C-alpha positions in Angstrom: -34.4 46.1 10.9 -33.0 45.5 14.4 -35.5 45.4 17.3 -34.8 47.7 20.2 -33.3 46.0 23.3 -35.7 47.8 25.5 -39.1 49.6 25.2 -40.3 52.0 27.9 -43.8 53.3 27.9 -45.3 55.7 30.4 -48.9 56.7 31.0 -50.9 58.3 33.8 -53.8 56.5 35.5 -55.4 59.2 37.7 -52.5 60.3 39.9 -50.2 57.3 39.4 -47.5 57.0 36.7 -47.5 53.6 35.1 -44.1 52.7 33.5 -44.1 49.5 31.4 -40.7 48.1 30.5 -40.2 45.4 27.9 -37.0 43.7 26.7 -33.6 43.7 28.4 -32.7 45.8 31.4 -28.9 46.0 31.6 -26.3 48.8 32.0 -26.9 50.0 28.5 -30.7 50.1 28.6 -31.5 50.9 32.3 -31.0 54.7 31.9 -34.1 54.7 29.6 -36.2 53.1 32.3 -34.6 55.4 35.0 -35.5 58.5 32.9 -39.2 57.6 33.1 -39.1 57.5 36.9 -37.9 61.0 37.6 -39.6 62.5 40.7 -43.1 61.1 40.6 -44.7 60.4 44.0 -46.6 57.3 42.9 -45.4 54.8 40.4 -46.4 51.3 39.1 -43.4 49.7 37.4 -44.6 46.9 35.1 -41.7 44.5 34.4 -43.7 41.6 33.2 -42.4 41.8 29.6 -38.7 42.0 30.7 -36.6 39.2 29.2 -33.3 39.9 31.0 -32.8 41.7 34.3 -29.2 42.4 35.1 -27.5 44.2 38.0 -28.4 47.5 36.5 -32.0 46.5 36.8 -31.5 45.7 40.4 -29.9 49.1 41.0 -32.8 50.7 39.1 -35.3 49.1 41.6 -33.2 50.0 44.6 -33.0 53.7 43.4 -36.7 53.7 42.6 -37.6 52.3 46.0 -35.6 55.1 47.6 -36.9 58.0 45.4 -40.5 57.1 44.8 -42.9 57.6 47.7 -45.4 54.9 46.6 -44.0 52.2 44.4 -45.5 48.9 43.3 -43.7 46.5 41.0 -45.4 44.1 38.6 -43.1 41.1 38.3 -44.4 37.6 37.7 -41.9 36.0 35.4 -38.6 34.3 36.2 -36.2 36.7 34.4 -37.1 39.4 37.0 -38.3 37.4 40.0 -35.2 35.2 40.3 -32.8 38.2 40.6 -35.2 39.8 43.1 -35.4 36.6 45.2 -31.6 36.1 45.1 -30.9 39.6 46.3 -33.6 39.6 48.9 -35.4 42.5 47.3 -38.7 40.6 47.4 -38.8 41.5 51.1 -38.5 45.2 50.5 -40.6 45.8 47.3 -44.4 45.8 46.9 -44.6 43.1 44.3 -48.0 42.7 42.5 -49.4 40.1 40.1 -50.9 42.7 37.7 -51.0 46.4 36.8 -54.5 46.6 38.2 -53.5 45.1 41.5 -50.5 47.4 41.7 -52.6 50.5 40.9 -55.1 49.5 43.6 -52.2 49.1 46.2 -50.7 52.4 45.3 -54.0 54.3 45.3 -55.0 52.8 48.7 -51.7 54.0 50.2 -52.3 57.5 48.8 -55.9 57.6 50.2 -54.7 56.3 53.6 -52.2 59.1 53.9 -54.8 61.6 52.9 -57.1 60.1 55.6 -59.6 58.8 53.1 -59.5 55.0 53.7 
């Protein structure tokens, strides 16, 4: 049986949506990841299990950065980091080494806006 090219899992941790993507992110698979990002205010996007990250993945991150109020991206591996470095997106995204670190960053931003530092 063929393996899916992409797997997208979503779960809530308190008031933050955690979207974990594994496999290949290209123009055929990016819509599945994009569908998981519809309208949440706070998102951790875990890309650590992504094996290919094409231009559709870059566009996915640009769109997510514009539409999600608090976004942190987990990206520690070359298939994702290299395209982010080449395009300069590392300067604009909150990149974190783990889901826990990304959750902490997003939750601190939420608390600071609420005046609860």
